[in-house]
PABA-136693 format. One record per atom (N, C-alpha, C): x, y, z; atom name; residue number from 0; residue in one letter. Coordinates in pm, whole numbers, plus 50000, padded with zeros to 5 digits. Layout:
<nodes>
u: X v: Y w: Z at: CA i: NUM aa: A;
...
</nodes>
This chain:
<nodes>
u: 50067 v: 49906 w: 50007 at: N i: 0 aa: M;
u: 50031 v: 49967 w: 49980 at: CA i: 0 aa: M;
u: 50080 v: 50114 w: 50000 at: C i: 0 aa: M;
u: 50044 v: 50217 w: 49936 at: N i: 1 aa: T;
u: 50164 v: 50348 w: 49953 at: CA i: 1 aa: T;
u: 50096 v: 50421 w: 50044 at: C i: 1 aa: T;
u: 50206 v: 50533 w: 50068 at: N i: 2 aa: K;
u: 50119 v: 50620 w: 50204 at: CA i: 2 aa: K;
u: 50013 v: 50701 w: 50127 at: C i: 2 aa: K;
u: 50015 v: 50776 w: 50020 at: N i: 3 aa: K;
u: 49892 v: 50814 w: 49984 at: CA i: 3 aa: K;
u: 49750 v: 50747 w: 49992 at: C i: 3 aa: K;
u: 49761 v: 50605 w: 49967 at: N i: 4 aa: Q;
u: 49669 v: 50514 w: 49997 at: CA i: 4 aa: Q;
u: 49595 v: 50495 w: 50111 at: C i: 4 aa: Q;
u: 49758 v: 50449 w: 50201 at: N i: 5 aa: F;
u: 49689 v: 50444 w: 50365 at: CA i: 5 aa: F;
u: 49658 v: 50573 w: 50413 at: C i: 5 aa: F;
u: 49686 v: 50657 w: 50343 at: N i: 6 aa: K;
u: 49631 v: 50810 w: 50434 at: CA i: 6 aa: K;
u: 49512 v: 50858 w: 50407 at: C i: 6 aa: K;
u: 49470 v: 50803 w: 50305 at: N i: 7 aa: H;
u: 49315 v: 50789 w: 50250 at: CA i: 7 aa: H;
u: 49239 v: 50733 w: 50344 at: C i: 7 aa: H;
u: 49282 v: 50594 w: 50356 at: N i: 8 aa: D;
u: 49220 v: 50491 w: 50442 at: CA i: 8 aa: D;
u: 49214 v: 50526 w: 50554 at: C i: 8 aa: D;
u: 49367 v: 50525 w: 50638 at: N i: 9 aa: F;
u: 49350 v: 50573 w: 50792 at: CA i: 9 aa: F;
u: 49264 v: 50659 w: 50846 at: C i: 9 aa: F;
u: 49261 v: 50812 w: 50728 at: N i: 10 aa: L;
u: 49170 v: 50889 w: 50809 at: CA i: 10 aa: L;
u: 49043 v: 50855 w: 50795 at: C i: 10 aa: L;
u: 49007 v: 50753 w: 50729 at: N i: 11 aa: R;
u: 48828 v: 50752 w: 50740 at: CA i: 11 aa: R;
u: 48806 v: 50646 w: 50828 at: C i: 11 aa: R;
u: 48943 v: 50616 w: 50863 at: N i: 12 aa: G;
u: 48880 v: 50505 w: 50984 at: CA i: 12 aa: G;
u: 48882 v: 50364 w: 50909 at: C i: 12 aa: G;
u: 48909 v: 50332 w: 50792 at: N i: 13 aa: L;
u: 48915 v: 50219 w: 50750 at: CA i: 13 aa: L;
u: 48986 v: 50050 w: 50778 at: C i: 13 aa: L;
u: 48951 v: 49957 w: 50820 at: N i: 14 aa: G;
u: 49010 v: 49848 w: 50876 at: CA i: 14 aa: G;
u: 49153 v: 49808 w: 50787 at: C i: 14 aa: G;
u: 49158 v: 49862 w: 50684 at: N i: 15 aa: S;
u: 49274 v: 49828 w: 50538 at: CA i: 15 aa: S;
u: 49382 v: 49898 w: 50612 at: C i: 15 aa: S;
u: 49358 v: 49976 w: 50635 at: N i: 16 aa: A;
u: 49472 v: 50111 w: 50737 at: CA i: 16 aa: A;
u: 49552 v: 50006 w: 50825 at: C i: 16 aa: A;
u: 49439 v: 49944 w: 50908 at: N i: 17 aa: L;
u: 49539 v: 49895 w: 51041 at: CA i: 17 aa: L;
u: 49592 v: 49785 w: 50986 at: C i: 17 aa: L;
u: 49504 v: 49657 w: 50876 at: N i: 18 aa: I;
u: 49574 v: 49523 w: 50830 at: CA i: 18 aa: I;
u: 49729 v: 49566 w: 50774 at: C i: 18 aa: I;
u: 49688 v: 49688 w: 50695 at: N i: 19 aa: E;
u: 49851 v: 49744 w: 50662 at: CA i: 19 aa: E;
u: 49934 v: 49749 w: 50755 at: C i: 19 aa: E;
u: 49904 v: 49786 w: 50841 at: N i: 20 aa: L;
u: 50022 v: 49841 w: 50943 at: CA i: 20 aa: L;
u: 50101 v: 49678 w: 51008 at: C i: 20 aa: L;
u: 49955 v: 49600 w: 51011 at: N i: 21 aa: Q;
u: 49980 v: 49464 w: 51090 at: CA i: 21 aa: Q;
u: 50096 v: 49371 w: 51013 at: C i: 21 aa: Q;
u: 50051 v: 49402 w: 50899 at: N i: 22 aa: S;
u: 50135 v: 49299 w: 50795 at: CA i: 22 aa: S;
u: 50238 v: 49394 w: 50735 at: C i: 22 aa: S;
u: 50276 v: 49492 w: 50725 at: N i: 23 aa: S;
u: 50374 v: 49589 w: 50653 at: CA i: 23 aa: S;
u: 50548 v: 49509 w: 50756 at: C i: 23 aa: S;
u: 50649 v: 49507 w: 50664 at: N i: 24 aa: D;
u: 50786 v: 49489 w: 50715 at: CA i: 24 aa: D;
u: 50842 v: 49632 w: 50798 at: C i: 24 aa: D;
u: 50799 v: 49778 w: 50769 at: N i: 25 aa: N;
u: 50793 v: 49889 w: 50819 at: CA i: 25 aa: N;
u: 50712 v: 49960 w: 50827 at: C i: 25 aa: N;
u: 50643 v: 49914 w: 50914 at: N i: 26 aa: P;
u: 50544 v: 49999 w: 50947 at: CA i: 26 aa: P;
u: 50557 v: 50160 w: 51009 at: C i: 26 aa: P;
u: 50637 v: 50183 w: 51017 at: N i: 27 aa: K;
u: 50704 v: 50290 w: 51098 at: CA i: 27 aa: K;
u: 50676 v: 50408 w: 50979 at: C i: 27 aa: K;
u: 50696 v: 50383 w: 50866 at: N i: 28 aa: R;
u: 50668 v: 50465 w: 50765 at: CA i: 28 aa: R;
u: 50616 v: 50557 w: 50750 at: C i: 28 aa: R;
u: 50460 v: 50475 w: 50828 at: N i: 29 aa: F;
u: 50346 v: 50539 w: 50826 at: CA i: 29 aa: F;
u: 50306 v: 50638 w: 50995 at: C i: 29 aa: F;
u: 50425 v: 50694 w: 51039 at: N i: 30 aa: Y;
u: 50416 v: 50743 w: 51163 at: CA i: 30 aa: Y;
u: 50353 v: 50854 w: 51153 at: C i: 30 aa: Y;
u: 50416 v: 50930 w: 51019 at: N i: 31 aa: D;
u: 50339 v: 51110 w: 51022 at: CA i: 31 aa: D;
u: 50167 v: 51108 w: 50997 at: C i: 31 aa: D;
u: 50125 v: 51008 w: 50952 at: N i: 32 aa: T;
u: 49979 v: 51016 w: 50951 at: CA i: 32 aa: T;
u: 49909 v: 50923 w: 51053 at: C i: 32 aa: T;
u: 49985 v: 50868 w: 51111 at: N i: 33 aa: V;
u: 49902 v: 50804 w: 51260 at: CA i: 33 aa: V;
u: 49888 v: 50892 w: 51343 at: C i: 33 aa: V;
u: 50044 v: 50999 w: 51365 at: N i: 34 aa: L;
u: 50033 v: 51093 w: 51397 at: CA i: 34 aa: L;
u: 49950 v: 51218 w: 51419 at: C i: 34 aa: L;
u: 49919 v: 51298 w: 51288 at: N i: 35 aa: Y;
u: 49847 v: 51329 w: 51260 at: CA i: 35 aa: Y;
u: 49683 v: 51294 w: 51285 at: C i: 35 aa: Y;
u: 49633 v: 51158 w: 51262 at: N i: 36 aa: G;
u: 49524 v: 51121 w: 51316 at: CA i: 36 aa: G;
u: 49510 v: 51131 w: 51438 at: C i: 36 aa: G;
u: 49605 v: 51119 w: 51530 at: N i: 37 aa: C;
u: 49591 v: 51100 w: 51672 at: CA i: 37 aa: C;
u: 49590 v: 51253 w: 51721 at: C i: 37 aa: C;
u: 49603 v: 51368 w: 51623 at: N i: 38 aa: L;
u: 49607 v: 51478 w: 51665 at: CA i: 38 aa: L;
u: 49497 v: 51576 w: 51665 at: C i: 38 aa: L;
u: 49446 v: 51539 w: 51560 at: N i: 39 aa: H;
u: 49342 v: 51581 w: 51488 at: CA i: 39 aa: H;
u: 49207 v: 51501 w: 51447 at: C i: 39 aa: H;
u: 49090 v: 51596 w: 51483 at: N i: 40 aa: N;
u: 48979 v: 51496 w: 51488 at: CA i: 40 aa: N;
u: 48911 v: 51492 w: 51337 at: C i: 40 aa: N;
u: 48967 v: 51389 w: 51276 at: N i: 41 aa: T;
u: 48926 v: 51313 w: 51164 at: CA i: 41 aa: T;
u: 48784 v: 51273 w: 51081 at: C i: 41 aa: T;
u: 48701 v: 51266 w: 51240 at: N i: 42 aa: T;
u: 48529 v: 51184 w: 51258 at: CA i: 42 aa: T;
u: 48488 v: 51297 w: 51115 at: C i: 42 aa: T;
u: 48380 v: 51214 w: 50993 at: N i: 43 aa: Y;
u: 48314 v: 51282 w: 50939 at: CA i: 43 aa: Y;
u: 48182 v: 51376 w: 51009 at: C i: 43 aa: Y;
u: 48129 v: 51202 w: 51094 at: N i: 44 aa: D;
u: 48028 v: 51307 w: 51184 at: CA i: 44 aa: D;
u: 47994 v: 51249 w: 51305 at: C i: 44 aa: D;
u: 48054 v: 51318 w: 51393 at: N i: 45 aa: M;
u: 48040 v: 51250 w: 51516 at: CA i: 45 aa: M;
u: 47943 v: 51203 w: 51611 at: C i: 45 aa: M;
u: 47838 v: 51224 w: 51563 at: N i: 46 aa: Q;
u: 47737 v: 51184 w: 51606 at: CA i: 46 aa: Q;
u: 47694 v: 51052 w: 51606 at: C i: 46 aa: Q;
u: 47726 v: 51053 w: 51447 at: N i: 47 aa: C;
u: 47718 v: 50889 w: 51378 at: CA i: 47 aa: C;
u: 47816 v: 50793 w: 51412 at: C i: 47 aa: C;
u: 47949 v: 50832 w: 51411 at: N i: 48 aa: E;
u: 48064 v: 50769 w: 51430 at: CA i: 48 aa: E;
u: 48099 v: 50715 w: 51557 at: C i: 48 aa: E;
u: 48118 v: 50825 w: 51628 at: N i: 49 aa: G;
u: 48152 v: 50837 w: 51759 at: CA i: 49 aa: G;
u: 48299 v: 50876 w: 51747 at: C i: 49 aa: G;
u: 48383 v: 50816 w: 51861 at: N i: 50 aa: D;
u: 48509 v: 50860 w: 51854 at: CA i: 50 aa: D;
u: 48614 v: 50734 w: 51807 at: C i: 50 aa: D;
u: 48737 v: 50736 w: 51760 at: N i: 51 aa: R;
u: 48792 v: 50661 w: 51692 at: CA i: 51 aa: R;
u: 48928 v: 50620 w: 51818 at: C i: 51 aa: R;
u: 48933 v: 50657 w: 51923 at: N i: 52 aa: S;
u: 48991 v: 50623 w: 52043 at: CA i: 52 aa: S;
u: 49074 v: 50440 w: 52026 at: C i: 52 aa: S;
u: 49011 v: 50349 w: 52013 at: N i: 53 aa: W;
u: 49043 v: 50207 w: 51969 at: CA i: 53 aa: W;
u: 49095 v: 50205 w: 51862 at: C i: 53 aa: W;
u: 49088 v: 50253 w: 51772 at: N i: 54 aa: Y;
u: 49126 v: 50255 w: 51651 at: CA i: 54 aa: Y;
u: 49237 v: 50325 w: 51616 at: C i: 54 aa: Y;
u: 49255 v: 50437 w: 51687 at: N i: 55 aa: L;
u: 49385 v: 50526 w: 51687 at: CA i: 55 aa: L;
u: 49506 v: 50442 w: 51772 at: C i: 55 aa: L;
u: 49471 v: 50412 w: 51914 at: N i: 56 aa: Y;
u: 49551 v: 50333 w: 51958 at: CA i: 56 aa: Y;
u: 49618 v: 50191 w: 51926 at: C i: 56 aa: Y;
u: 49528 v: 50124 w: 51889 at: N i: 57 aa: Q;
u: 49546 v: 50014 w: 51794 at: CA i: 57 aa: Q;
u: 49713 v: 50035 w: 51684 at: C i: 57 aa: Q;
u: 49673 v: 50151 w: 51598 at: N i: 58 aa: A;
u: 49763 v: 50200 w: 51502 at: CA i: 58 aa: A;
u: 49857 v: 50222 w: 51568 at: C i: 58 aa: A;
u: 49893 v: 50358 w: 51675 at: N i: 59 aa: A;
u: 50008 v: 50344 w: 51745 at: CA i: 59 aa: A;
u: 50056 v: 50255 w: 51811 at: C i: 59 aa: A;
u: 50021 v: 50128 w: 51849 at: N i: 60 aa: Q;
u: 50067 v: 49996 w: 51890 at: CA i: 60 aa: Q;
u: 50122 v: 49926 w: 51794 at: C i: 60 aa: Q;
u: 50069 v: 49875 w: 51683 at: N i: 61 aa: Y;
u: 50144 v: 49856 w: 51566 at: CA i: 61 aa: Y;
u: 50296 v: 49906 w: 51504 at: C i: 61 aa: Y;
u: 50234 v: 50045 w: 51519 at: N i: 62 aa: I;
u: 50383 v: 50097 w: 51432 at: CA i: 62 aa: I;
u: 50516 v: 50111 w: 51579 at: C i: 62 aa: I;
u: 50491 v: 50091 w: 51661 at: N i: 63 aa: G;
u: 50556 v: 50057 w: 51770 at: CA i: 63 aa: G;
u: 50615 v: 50217 w: 51850 at: C i: 63 aa: G;
u: 50549 v: 50302 w: 51815 at: N i: 64 aa: E;
u: 50577 v: 50430 w: 51895 at: CA i: 64 aa: E;
u: 50438 v: 50481 w: 51955 at: C i: 64 aa: E;
u: 50376 v: 50350 w: 52039 at: N i: 65 aa: K;
u: 50280 v: 50413 w: 52143 at: CA i: 65 aa: K;
u: 50344 v: 50542 w: 52231 at: C i: 65 aa: K;
u: 50424 v: 50517 w: 52287 at: N i: 66 aa: E;
u: 50442 v: 50638 w: 52427 at: CA i: 66 aa: E;
u: 50532 v: 50776 w: 52326 at: C i: 66 aa: E;
u: 50568 v: 50788 w: 52207 at: N i: 67 aa: K;
u: 50607 v: 50901 w: 52157 at: CA i: 67 aa: K;
u: 50453 v: 50936 w: 52128 at: C i: 67 aa: K;
u: 50384 v: 50881 w: 52019 at: N i: 68 aa: I;
u: 50248 v: 50915 w: 52021 at: CA i: 68 aa: I;
u: 50168 v: 51022 w: 52156 at: C i: 68 aa: I;
u: 50156 v: 50899 w: 52240 at: N i: 69 aa: E;
u: 50118 v: 50923 w: 52360 at: CA i: 69 aa: E;
u: 50116 v: 51087 w: 52394 at: C i: 69 aa: E;
u: 50267 v: 51086 w: 52416 at: N i: 70 aa: S;
u: 50371 v: 51233 w: 52445 at: CA i: 70 aa: S;
u: 50272 v: 51333 w: 52401 at: C i: 70 aa: S;
u: 50313 v: 51319 w: 52223 at: N i: 71 aa: A;
u: 50228 v: 51412 w: 52152 at: CA i: 71 aa: A;
u: 50099 v: 51460 w: 52207 at: C i: 71 aa: A;
u: 50036 v: 51386 w: 52184 at: N i: 72 aa: V;
u: 49854 v: 51406 w: 52226 at: CA i: 72 aa: V;
u: 49841 v: 51506 w: 52389 at: C i: 72 aa: V;
u: 49936 v: 51426 w: 52444 at: N i: 73 aa: I;
u: 49949 v: 51495 w: 52607 at: CA i: 73 aa: I;
u: 49950 v: 51629 w: 52597 at: C i: 73 aa: I;
u: 50047 v: 51654 w: 52570 at: N i: 74 aa: Q;
u: 50120 v: 51807 w: 52461 at: CA i: 74 aa: Q;
u: 49998 v: 51871 w: 52428 at: C i: 74 aa: Q;
u: 49968 v: 51814 w: 52321 at: N i: 75 aa: K;
u: 49780 v: 51903 w: 52202 at: CA i: 75 aa: K;
u: 49712 v: 51914 w: 52359 at: C i: 75 aa: K;
u: 49686 v: 51816 w: 52458 at: N i: 76 aa: L;
u: 49556 v: 51858 w: 52527 at: CA i: 76 aa: L;
u: 49599 v: 52015 w: 52606 at: C i: 76 aa: L;
u: 49734 v: 52004 w: 52649 at: N i: 77 aa: F;
u: 49784 v: 52115 w: 52764 at: CA i: 77 aa: F;
u: 49753 v: 52261 w: 52669 at: C i: 77 aa: F;
u: 49787 v: 52272 w: 52519 at: N i: 78 aa: Q;
u: 49734 v: 52328 w: 52438 at: CA i: 78 aa: Q;
u: 49562 v: 52374 w: 52449 at: C i: 78 aa: Q;
u: 49523 v: 52317 w: 52447 at: N i: 79 aa: I;
u: 49320 v: 52310 w: 52452 at: CA i: 79 aa: I;
u: 49277 v: 52446 w: 52548 at: C i: 79 aa: I;
u: 49168 v: 52539 w: 52481 at: N i: 80 aa: T;
u: 49181 v: 52633 w: 52521 at: CA i: 80 aa: T;
u: 48988 v: 52607 w: 52597 at: C i: 80 aa: T;
u: 48970 v: 52690 w: 52688 at: N i: 81 aa: E;
u: 48842 v: 52647 w: 52752 at: CA i: 81 aa: E;
u: 48706 v: 52642 w: 52605 at: C i: 81 aa: E;
u: 48753 v: 52738 w: 52572 at: N i: 82 aa: D;
u: 48591 v: 52768 w: 52437 at: CA i: 82 aa: D;
u: 48594 v: 52664 w: 52332 at: C i: 82 aa: D;
u: 48730 v: 52558 w: 52305 at: N i: 83 aa: H;
u: 48760 v: 52449 w: 52228 at: CA i: 83 aa: H;
u: 48710 v: 52323 w: 52270 at: C i: 83 aa: H;
u: 48644 v: 52267 w: 52154 at: N i: 84 aa: Y;
u: 48556 v: 52151 w: 52179 at: CA i: 84 aa: Y;
u: 48640 v: 52068 w: 52182 at: C i: 84 aa: Y;
</nodes>
């Protein structure tokens, strides 16, 4: 799977992206896309889809950078203001 196709699938929450991470010889090449997905809300309709926490957590584990992504997410949370959703 190309990086472009992975990004397309991953940001839409498709299972094919997780399968690619599981079966890839070098899943870390998708690190930037996974990090972006963890730091931004990419859901189309939050009322219908809900959150993607499990999906994103699995992706972080598959690329082997769970602690690094967790640290980036925590830093992003500290930057949120009161009126931010």
